[in-house]
Residue, then its C-alpha position, 0 to 999 in steps of 0.5 A: m189680360s191681367a190676373t184679375s180679369t183672368l180670375a173673373v172670367t174663369h168664374f164665369v166659364t165654370l158657372a156657364d158650363s154648369f147650366d144645361k141650355d135646354k133646361v133653363t126656365p124663367g123661374v120664379l121671378g119671371f112668373i111673378v113679373f108676368a103675373v104682375i103685368g097680367g094684373a096691371v092689365w086686367l085693372l087697366m081694362k076694368s077702369m076703362n070699361k068703367q070710364m067707357k060706361k060714363v061716355d054718352f055716344e048719342e049725337t045730336p043731329e046738325a042742321p044742313a049747312a046750306s039752310g043752316g047758314t042762311e038761318a043764322a044770318k037772318g037771326r043775327a040780322k033781326s037781332q041787330a035790327k032790334g039793337q041786340p048784340s049779335g054774339k060777336a064782339q063789335p068794335k065801339a064807335g068813338 
């Protein structure tokens, strides 16, 4: 071990001996960090509630799958018979 590393270690050892391990607290910095995190969570919750109030949760009832499929097919057949586009892309002939 070199002389400089020995001096550095001895300074840390003396600092470590001066603290009572049972009385070490987070201090002011710990409180400030905790308060900032708490404030950020409060602001996020407030923003989330504001956004959730904008959401409309009412769902429109869907038609039954069995009858809905046949009615849609009948509607497409009628519109094609009249010469109207069915809503799907059709390839052009020629």
